[in-house]
C-alpha positions as CSV (number, residue, x, y, z in Angstrom):
1,M,143.0,-165.8,-37.1
2,L,140.1,-167.8,-37.7
3,N,140.1,-171.7,-38.9
4,V,139.0,-172.8,-42.3
5,P,137.9,-176.3,-43.3
6,S,140.9,-176.8,-45.4
7,Q,139.9,-176.7,-49.2
8,S,140.7,-177.4,-53.0
9,F,142.4,-173.8,-54.3
10,P,141.8,-172.6,-56.4
11,A,138.4,-174.9,-57.2
12,P,139.1,-177.6,-59.9
13,S,137.0,-176.0,-62.2
14,S,138.3,-172.9,-61.7
15,Q,139.7,-171.0,-64.1
16,Q,143.0,-170.4,-62.4
17,R,143.8,-173.7,-61.8
18,V,146.0,-174.7,-64.4
19,A,148.5,-177.5,-63.3
20,P,150.1,-178.1,-59.8
21,S,153.0,-175.9,-60.7
22,G,150.8,-173.2,-62.6
23,R,148.8,-169.9,-62.1
24,N,146.2,-168.4,-64.4
25,K,145.0,-165.4,-64.7
26,V,141.5,-164.2,-66.5
27,G,140.4,-161.1,-68.9
28,L,140.0,-157.8,-66.9
29,K,138.1,-155.3,-68.6
30,P,138.7,-152.8,-70.0
31,G,140.3,-149.8,-67.1
32,R,140.6,-152.7,-64.5
33,S,144.8,-153.2,-64.8
34,L,147.0,-153.0,-62.2
35,M,147.7,-149.6,-63.4
36,D,144.0,-148.5,-62.7
37,W,143.9,-150.3,-59.1
38,I,146.8,-148.0,-58.0
39,R,145.4,-145.2,-59.7
40,L,142.0,-146.2,-57.7
41,T,143.8,-146.4,-54.5
42,K,144.7,-143.0,-54.6
43,S,142.1,-141.3,-55.6
44,G,140.9,-140.4,-52.1
45,R,138.1,-142.5,-52.3
46,D,136.7,-144.5,-49.5
47,L,137.2,-148.1,-50.0
48,T,136.1,-149.6,-46.9
49,G,132.5,-147.9,-46.2
50,L,133.6,-147.0,-42.8
51,R,135.1,-143.1,-43.9
52,G,139.1,-144.0,-42.6
53,R,137.8,-145.6,-39.3
54,L,139.6,-148.5,-38.1
55,I,137.9,-151.2,-36.1
56,E,137.8,-154.6,-34.4
57,V,136.1,-157.3,-36.1
58,T,134.4,-160.3,-34.9
59,E,134.4,-163.7,-36.2
60,E,130.6,-163.4,-36.2
61,E,130.8,-159.6,-38.1
62,L,133.2,-161.0,-40.5
63,R,130.9,-164.0,-41.6
64,K,128.2,-161.3,-42.4
65,H,130.2,-159.3,-45.4
66,N,130.5,-162.4,-47.8
67,T,128.8,-160.9,-51.3
68,R,130.2,-159.8,-53.8
69,D,129.3,-156.2,-53.4
70,D,129.8,-156.6,-49.6
71,C,133.1,-158.8,-48.9
72,W,135.8,-158.6,-46.5
73,T,138.2,-161.3,-46.0
74,C,141.0,-161.6,-43.0
75,I,144.6,-162.4,-44.1
76,R,147.0,-162.5,-41.0
77,G,144.1,-161.3,-38.6
78,M,143.8,-158.4,-40.4
79,V,140.7,-157.6,-42.2
80,Y,139.3,-156.5,-45.6
81,N,137.2,-155.3,-47.7
82,V,137.7,-156.3,-51.5
83,S,134.4,-155.5,-52.8
84,P,136.3,-152.2,-54.8
85,Y,139.3,-154.9,-55.5
86,M,136.6,-157.5,-57.6
87,E,136.7,-156.5,-60.6
88,F,140.4,-155.9,-60.8
89,H,141.4,-158.8,-59.2
90,P,143.8,-161.3,-62.3
91,G,142.4,-164.3,-61.2
92,G,139.1,-163.5,-61.3
93,E,136.0,-163.0,-59.0
94,D,134.8,-166.5,-58.4
95,E,138.3,-167.0,-56.4
96,L,138.3,-163.7,-54.0
97,M,134.8,-165.4,-53.0
98,R,136.1,-168.1,-51.8
99,A,137.8,-166.3,-49.3
100,A,134.4,-164.0,-48.7
101,G,133.6,-163.6,-44.9
102,V,136.0,-165.8,-43.5
103,D,139.8,-166.0,-42.8
104,G,141.7,-166.7,-46.6
105,T,145.3,-167.0,-45.2
106,D,145.7,-170.5,-46.8
107,L,144.2,-169.8,-49.7
108,F,146.0,-166.3,-50.0
109,D,149.7,-168.2,-49.3
110,Q,148.6,-171.3,-51.7
111,V,148.3,-169.0,-54.9
112,H,149.7,-165.6,-53.7
113,R,152.2,-165.9,-51.0
114,W,154.9,-163.6,-52.7
115,V,152.4,-160.9,-53.0
116,N,152.7,-157.8,-51.5
117,Y,149.0,-157.4,-49.8
118,E,149.5,-155.6,-47.1
119,S,150.4,-152.6,-50.0
120,M,148.0,-153.5,-52.3
121,L,145.3,-153.0,-50.5
122,K,146.3,-150.6,-47.8
123,E,143.5,-148.5,-48.4
124,C,140.7,-151.3,-48.0
125,L,141.9,-152.4,-44.6
126,V,138.7,-152.2,-42.5
127,G,140.7,-153.7,-39.2
128,R,142.1,-156.1,-37.0
129,M,140.3,-159.3,-35.8
130,A,139.2,-159.5,-32.3
131,V,140.7,-162.2,-29.8
132,K,138.1,-164.5,-28.4
133,T,138.4,-165.5,-25.0
134,S,136.3,-167.6,-23.0
135,T,134.3,-167.3,-20.3
136,V,135.1,-169.5,-17.4
137,T,132.1,-170.2,-14.4
138,Q,132.5,-172.2,-11.4
139,A,131.6,-175.5,-12.6
140,Q,133.7,-175.4,-15.4
141,L,136.3,-175.6,-13.2
142,N,135.7,-178.2,-11.3
143,T,136.7,-181.6,-12.8
144,E,134.6,-184.6,-13.0
145,K,136.4,-185.8,-9.5
146,K,134.8,-184.8,-6.8
147,I,137.2,-181.7,-5.0
148,S,137.8,-181.1,-1.8
149,P,137.4,-177.4,-0.9
150,V,140.0,-175.2,1.5
151,N,138.0,-172.5,2.7
152,G,135.4,-172.6,0.5
153,L,138.0,-172.5,-2.6
154,P,138.8,-176.3,-4.6
155,A,141.9,-177.8,-3.3
156,T,143.4,-178.0,-7.0
157,L,142.3,-175.8,-10.0
158,P,142.3,-176.5,-13.9
159,A,144.9,-173.9,-15.7
160,L,143.1,-171.2,-16.8
161,V,142.8,-171.6,-20.8
162,L,142.2,-168.7,-23.2
163,E,141.1,-169.6,-26.9
164,T,143.2,-167.6,-29.3
165,P,143.6,-168.1,-32.9
166,S,145.7,-170.6,-34.0
167,A,147.9,-170.9,-36.4
168,P,147.2,-173.2,-39.7
169,P,148.0,-177.0,-38.8
170,K,151.5,-177.7,-40.3
171,A,152.7,-180.6,-42.2
172,P,154.7,-183.0,-40.0
173,P,158.6,-181.9,-40.8
174,P,161.1,-184.5,-42.7
175,P,162.4,-187.2,-40.9
176,K,165.0,-186.4,-38.5
177,D,167.4,-188.7,-40.2
178,H,167.2,-186.3,-43.1
179,R,168.0,-183.5,-41.7
180,P,171.0,-181.7,-43.1
181,R,173.1,-180.5,-40.2
182,F,176.3,-177.8,-40.2
183,D,180.2,-177.5,-38.7
184,W,182.4,-174.8,-39.3
185,F,186.1,-174.6,-39.0
186,Q,188.7,-172.1,-39.4
187,T,192.5,-171.3,-40.4
188,E,194.5,-168.2,-39.6
189,S,193.2,-166.2,-42.6
190,T,189.5,-168.1,-43.3
191,V,186.5,-169.2,-42.1
192,S,185.1,-171.8,-43.7
193,V,181.0,-173.4,-43.3
194,V,179.9,-176.5,-44.6
195,V,176.4,-177.8,-44.7
196,Y,175.9,-181.6,-44.9
197,T,172.6,-181.8,-47.1
198,K,172.9,-185.9,-46.8
199,R,171.6,-186.2,-50.0
200,R,173.0,-185.9,-53.9
201,I,172.6,-182.1,-54.9
202,P,173.2,-180.7,-58.7
203,N,176.5,-180.0,-60.3
204,S,175.3,-176.5,-60.3
205,G,174.0,-176.5,-57.0
206,C,171.8,-174.8,-54.9
207,A,173.0,-172.4,-52.3
208,V,172.2,-168.7,-52.0
209,I,174.6,-166.9,-49.4
210,D,173.9,-163.2,-48.5
211,L,177.1,-161.7,-46.4
212,Q,175.2,-158.4,-45.5
213,D,176.6,-156.2,-42.6
214,G,178.6,-158.5,-40.3
215,A,174.7,-160.9,-41.5
216,L,175.5,-164.7,-43.0
217,R,172.7,-165.7,-44.4
218,M,173.0,-169.1,-45.8
219,E,170.4,-170.7,-47.5
220,V,170.5,-174.6,-49.3
221,L,167.5,-175.2,-51.7
222,L,166.8,-178.8,-51.5
223,G,163.8,-179.8,-53.7
224,K,160.9,-178.4,-51.6
225,L,162.7,-178.0,-49.0
226,S,164.9,-175.5,-47.6
227,Y,167.9,-175.3,-45.1
228,L,168.4,-171.7,-43.8
229,L,171.8,-170.7,-41.5
230,H,171.3,-167.2,-40.2
231,L,174.1,-165.4,-38.0
232,R,175.7,-162.5,-37.0
233,L,179.4,-163.5,-37.4
234,S,181.5,-163.2,-33.9
235,H,184.5,-161.0,-36.0
236,E,184.4,-158.9,-39.6
237,V,185.5,-160.6,-42.5
238,E,185.4,-159.3,-46.0
239,E,182.9,-159.5,-48.3
240,R,184.7,-161.7,-51.1
241,I,182.9,-165.3,-51.2
242,S,184.0,-168.7,-52.1
243,I,181.5,-171.7,-52.6
244,Q,182.4,-175.4,-53.3
245,T,179.6,-178.1,-53.9
246,V,180.5,-181.6,-53.9
247,S,177.3,-183.0,-55.7
248,T,177.7,-186.6,-55.5
249,V,178.4,-186.2,-51.2
250,G,175.6,-183.1,-51.0
251,T,178.2,-180.7,-49.3
252,V,178.1,-177.4,-49.9
253,Q,181.1,-174.9,-48.3
254,V,181.2,-171.5,-48.2
255,S,184.4,-170.3,-46.9
256,L,185.4,-165.9,-45.8
257,R,188.3,-164.3,-45.7
258,K,189.1,-163.2,-42.4
259,A,189.2,-159.1,-42.3
260,A,191.7,-159.8,-38.9
261,K,194.2,-162.9,-38.6
262,V,191.9,-164.0,-34.8
263,H,191.5,-167.3,-33.6
264,W,187.4,-167.0,-33.5
265,T,185.9,-168.8,-30.3
266,Q,182.6,-169.3,-32.2
267,L,181.2,-168.6,-35.4
268,G,178.4,-165.9,-34.3
269,E,174.8,-165.4,-33.0
270,S,171.8,-166.9,-34.1
271,L,169.4,-164.7,-36.0
272,D,166.2,-165.1,-37.0
273,S,164.9,-168.6,-38.2
274,H,169.1,-170.4,-38.1
275,D,169.4,-173.8,-38.3
276,S,165.7,-174.6,-39.7
277,F,164.7,-176.9,-42.0
278,L,161.5,-176.1,-44.0
279,R,159.2,-176.8,-46.7
280,R,160.1,-173.8,-48.7
281,K,156.4,-172.4,-49.2
282,D,156.6,-171.6,-45.7
283,R,159.7,-169.6,-45.8
284,A,159.2,-165.9,-46.5
285,V,160.2,-165.0,-49.8
286,Y,163.7,-163.1,-49.4
287,F,164.7,-160.1,-52.0
288,R,167.9,-158.6,-52.0
289,E,169.0,-155.5,-54.1
290,C,170.8,-155.8,-57.6
291,A,171.6,-153.5,-59.7
292,M,171.2,-153.7,-63.6
293,V,174.5,-153.7,-65.7
294,S,173.6,-154.5,-68.9
295,K,170.7,-154.1,-71.5
296,T,170.7,-156.6,-74.9
297,D,167.8,-156.8,-77.5
298,V,167.1,-160.2,-78.0
299,T,164.1,-159.4,-80.6
300,H,161.8,-156.0,-81.8
301,D,160.4,-156.5,-78.0
302,T,162.3,-158.7,-75.9
303,R,165.8,-157.7,-74.0
304,V,167.9,-159.9,-71.8
305,F,168.0,-158.0,-68.9
306,R,172.1,-158.4,-66.8
307,F,171.5,-157.5,-62.8
308,R,174.4,-158.3,-60.3
309,L,173.9,-159.1,-57.0
310,P,175.4,-156.9,-54.1
311,R,179.5,-157.9,-53.2
312,G,178.9,-160.4,-50.6
313,S,176.0,-162.1,-52.4
314,H,176.2,-165.5,-54.6
315,M,173.0,-167.2,-56.2
316,E,172.8,-170.6,-57.5
317,V,169.8,-170.7,-59.1
318,P,168.4,-174.4,-60.1
319,V,167.1,-175.2,-63.1
320,G,163.4,-174.5,-63.8
321,K,163.0,-172.3,-61.0
322,H,162.0,-168.6,-61.2
323,V,162.6,-165.4,-59.2
324,Y,160.7,-162.6,-58.0
325,L,161.4,-158.8,-59.0
326,K,160.1,-156.4,-57.0
327,A,159.4,-152.7,-57.6
328,L,158.0,-149.2,-56.0
329,I,156.0,-148.2,-59.1
330,Q,153.9,-144.8,-58.3
331,G,154.0,-145.9,-55.0
332,S,152.8,-149.5,-54.4
333,E,154.9,-152.2,-55.0
334,V,154.7,-154.4,-57.7
335,V,156.1,-157.6,-58.1
336,K,156.7,-160.6,-60.8
337,P,158.1,-163.7,-61.6
338,Y,160.9,-164.3,-64.3
339,T,162.4,-167.6,-64.7
340,P,166.5,-166.3,-65.1
341,V,168.1,-167.9,-68.3
342,D,172.1,-168.2,-69.5
343,S,174.1,-165.4,-70.6
344,T,173.5,-167.9,-73.9
345,L,172.3,-171.1,-75.2
346,M,175.4,-173.5,-74.2
347,P,177.4,-170.6,-73.1
348,D,181.1,-171.8,-72.4
349,S,181.8,-172.7,-68.6
350,Q,185.6,-171.9,-69.4
351,D,184.6,-168.1,-70.7
352,P,186.4,-165.7,-68.9
353,T,184.3,-163.2,-69.2
354,D,181.2,-165.8,-67.4
355,S,180.2,-163.9,-64.2
356,G,179.8,-167.1,-62.3
357,H,176.9,-167.0,-59.8
358,T,176.9,-163.1,-59.6
359,D,175.2,-161.9,-62.5
360,I,171.3,-163.0,-62.9
361,F,169.5,-162.9,-66.6
362,L,166.3,-162.3,-67.0
363,M,165.2,-162.5,-71.1
364,I,161.8,-160.5,-70.7
365,K,159.3,-159.2,-73.2
366,V,158.5,-155.4,-72.8
367,Y,155.2,-154.5,-73.3
368,P,154.4,-150.9,-73.4
369,N,151.1,-150.6,-71.6
370,G,152.2,-152.8,-69.0
371,V,152.5,-152.1,-65.1
372,F,155.8,-153.6,-64.4
373,T,158.4,-154.3,-68.4
374,P,158.4,-150.5,-69.0
375,H,159.3,-149.6,-65.2
376,L,162.6,-152.3,-66.4
377,D,163.1,-150.9,-69.7
378,A,163.5,-147.3,-68.4
379,L,166.0,-148.2,-66.0
380,N,169.5,-146.9,-66.7
381,I,172.8,-148.7,-65.8
382,G,173.6,-148.7,-62.4
383,D,169.7,-148.7,-61.1
384,S,168.4,-151.2,-58.7
385,L,165.6,-153.3,-58.0
386,S,164.9,-156.0,-56.1
387,V,165.4,-160.1,-56.4
388,S,164.4,-162.4,-54.9
389,S,165.8,-166.1,-54.2
390,P,164.6,-168.6,-56.5
391,E,161.2,-170.1,-56.1
392,G,158.9,-172.5,-58.1
393,P,158.1,-176.3,-57.7
394,F,160.1,-177.8,-60.7
395,S,162.5,-180.5,-59.3
396,L,165.5,-182.2,-60.8
397,R,164.1,-185.4,-60.1
398,L,161.6,-184.9,-63.0
399,V,163.9,-185.5,-65.4
400,R,166.2,-187.9,-63.9
401,E,166.5,-191.1,-66.4
402,V,164.0,-189.7,-68.7
403,T,165.1,-191.2,-72.6
404,H,162.8,-188.6,-74.3
405,L,162.3,-184.8,-73.8
406,Y,159.6,-183.1,-75.2
407,L,159.5,-179.0,-74.8
408,L,156.2,-177.2,-75.7
409,A,157.1,-173.4,-75.9
410,A,155.2,-170.2,-76.7
411,G,156.5,-167.0,-76.9
412,T,158.6,-166.5,-73.5
413,G,157.6,-169.2,-72.5
414,F,160.7,-170.3,-73.9
415,T,162.8,-168.8,-71.1
416,P,162.4,-171.6,-68.8
417,M,163.1,-174.1,-71.9
418,A,166.4,-172.4,-72.2
419,R,168.4,-173.8,-69.7
420,L,166.8,-177.3,-69.6
421,I,167.5,-178.0,-73.0
422,R,171.6,-177.3,-71.5
423,L,171.0,-179.1,-68.6
424,A,169.7,-181.9,-70.5
425,L,172.6,-182.3,-73.2
426,L,175.2,-182.1,-70.8
427,N,174.2,-184.0,-67.8
428,L,171.4,-186.6,-68.4
429,D,173.3,-190.0,-69.3
430,S,170.0,-191.4,-70.3
431,L,168.3,-188.6,-72.7
432,R,168.5,-190.0,-76.6
433,K,166.1,-187.0,-78.0
434,V,165.2,-183.0,-76.8
435,K,162.7,-181.9,-79.2
436,L,161.6,-178.0,-79.3
437,M,158.3,-177.0,-80.8
438,F,158.8,-173.5,-80.6
439,F,155.0,-171.6,-81.2
440,N,155.3,-167.7,-81.9
441,R,153.3,-165.1,-84.1
442,R,156.3,-164.0,-86.5
443,E,159.0,-164.9,-87.3
444,R,160.5,-161.7,-85.9
445,D,159.6,-162.9,-82.4
446,I,161.6,-166.3,-82.3
447,L,163.5,-166.0,-79.4
448,W,167.4,-167.1,-79.7
449,Q,166.3,-168.5,-83.5
450,S,170.2,-168.8,-84.2
451,E,171.1,-170.5,-81.5
452,L,168.8,-172.9,-81.5
453,D,169.7,-173.6,-85.5
454,A,173.3,-173.9,-84.5
455,L,173.0,-176.6,-81.6
456,A,170.4,-178.4,-84.0
457,L,172.9,-179.0,-86.7
458,R,175.6,-180.1,-84.0
459,E,173.6,-181.8,-82.0
460,D,172.1,-185.0,-83.2
461,R,170.0,-185.3,-79.7
462,F,168.3,-182.2,-80.4
463,E,165.5,-181.0,-82.6
464,V,163.4,-177.7,-82.9
465,E,160.4,-177.2,-84.7
466,Y,159.4,-173.8,-85.0
467,V,155.2,-172.6,-85.7
468,L,154.0,-169.1,-86.1
469,S,150.2,-168.0,-86.4
470,V,151.1,-164.9,-88.5
471,P,153.3,-166.0,-91.3
472,S,154.8,-163.9,-93.9
473,D,154.0,-164.8,-97.7
474,G,158.0,-166.3,-97.6
475,W,157.4,-168.9,-94.1
476,T,157.7,-172.4,-95.4
477,G,157.3,-174.2,-91.9
478,R,154.8,-175.0,-90.1
479,R,151.4,-172.4,-90.0
480,G,148.8,-172.5,-87.1
481,R,148.2,-173.0,-83.4
482,I,148.6,-175.8,-81.7
483,E,146.5,-178.9,-82.8
484,A,146.6,-182.3,-82.3
485,A,147.7,-183.4,-85.9
486,M,150.8,-181.4,-85.7
487,L,151.8,-182.8,-82.4
488,A,151.1,-186.8,-83.4
489,D,154.5,-187.0,-84.8
490,F,156.3,-184.4,-82.3
491,L,155.5,-187.1,-79.5
492,S,156.1,-190.4,-81.0
493,S,158.3,-192.5,-78.6
494,P,159.6,-196.0,-78.8
495,E,158.1,-198.4,-76.5
496,E,160.1,-198.7,-73.2
497,S,160.6,-195.2,-73.0
498,K,161.1,-193.1,-70.3
499,R,159.2,-189.7,-71.5
500,L,158.0,-186.0,-69.9
501,V,156.1,-182.8,-71.3
502,C,157.4,-180.0,-70.6
503,V,154.8,-177.0,-71.2
504,C,155.2,-173.3,-71.1
505,G,153.4,-170.0,-72.2
506,P,150.0,-167.8,-72.1
507,T,147.4,-169.7,-70.0
508,P,145.4,-170.7,-72.8
509,F,148.2,-172.0,-74.8
510,T,149.4,-173.8,-71.4
511,E,145.8,-175.3,-70.8
512,H,145.0,-176.5,-74.3
513,A,148.3,-177.5,-74.7
514,Q,148.2,-179.8,-71.5
515,G,144.9,-181.4,-72.5
516,L,146.2,-182.0,-76.0
517,V,149.5,-184.5,-74.8
518,R,146.6,-186.1,-72.6
519,E,145.0,-186.9,-75.6
520,F,148.2,-189.0,-76.6
521,G,148.5,-191.0,-73.6
522,Y,150.0,-189.2,-71.0
523,S,149.7,-189.6,-67.6
524,D,149.8,-186.7,-65.8
525,E,153.2,-187.7,-64.0
526,E,154.4,-187.3,-67.4
527,I,153.8,-183.4,-67.6
528,H,155.2,-180.4,-66.2
529,A,153.9,-176.8,-66.6
530,F,155.9,-174.3,-66.1
531,Q,155.0,-170.6,-64.7
532,G,154.5,-168.5,-67.1
């Protein structure tokens, strides 16, 4: 693939840039939704301009197609004509034009790594990038030092090197001293795998385990890094697994029950990416099929969908992380991010019905005219869809030693705040106050209002305030939209306090809220925007 100069993406002035952790959308014209794009790709229209031919594209040819009406780009060696997709792109035409006529792989990965572009753009495929080879002359073969010929040939020839597309440069790996390692041991009836992370890890856990068809995939999430074990086990095991995490020491132990009481001479055979330590953004998104086991109304248009992991799987979703849901809709893969919540705002860890880390709860608003949520809402109990491993840049380091935590949420932007509230109140020794300002249209739209009110009554460190933009006549709380005047008291904190503001909601809300918070003297390091 081609190499292009490193550049900031999205552009600093772009509508698509919200915050390091955010991803924005622009308003699309009527008839330019994802469902409209799917219909267009199935219409039989020639979207490449090549009448079904696939060609080999040189760098010179690719550079020629760099206008809005004639825009080609390369992603991982494949060239697409994205001109027809311009008006359908949620990030806007300007962002797509940044990859016009060049290799857009790096730019794509920075914003859309999880998107199945091959399915989305399959009808726009022009062909494959040509591999450029260099011609070598006799003069080029001679070195600067005089070489004595033997039978007319030089005594020594330099190796012939073909110029091939190079991969984007990787960031240097973490220092070896900090690299996790693993070991294993066995008893007569069990086999245990232990990962030594060499760092403190969350009490809530950070491991994702998938045991399927004799293959063990064990990923330990360590902030922006990921340690992966991937093995074909040497003997059969039962699908039941148990996990033990010791946060202070930084160990994760997975215990498996042997199907037969035999002595293992080795743990298994290495599979793809076994014993690898990478940045999360450099690791492919991994999905597994999960079945829907319940659907519970929260408000008139928002429900909690409960999905169960397959047997042999265990997922610990760190606070602040999201997962991707993937489904095949009218022949095209559609992928959307959602932040898991707990079964309730403050679940009882001693509840015998608690499903631990085998169930995932997602609070999702259903949009009647949407593409993904109507499909999700139409699923029957027992139906399945694909759920990814946890993703997202949020790190618990942000809240360490925080004394004052301020949360600004609009609509379902409340979902990442729910687990953060619980974590802060139960696990942050330094915490003095958590304050939530929750913005909605009407009172009936407020998520978990009774639970939030009950928590505020019994927990002195927690406060919640609701703001409605379309309130009823009987509403006695705040009215309007987010503005500086309503944040003045909300964001006040004592001197010498360590503070953090978290924001989540629709793009205009998130952008405006961050700007207002900065006006009160908060630095970028004191503000975190979740992906809405």
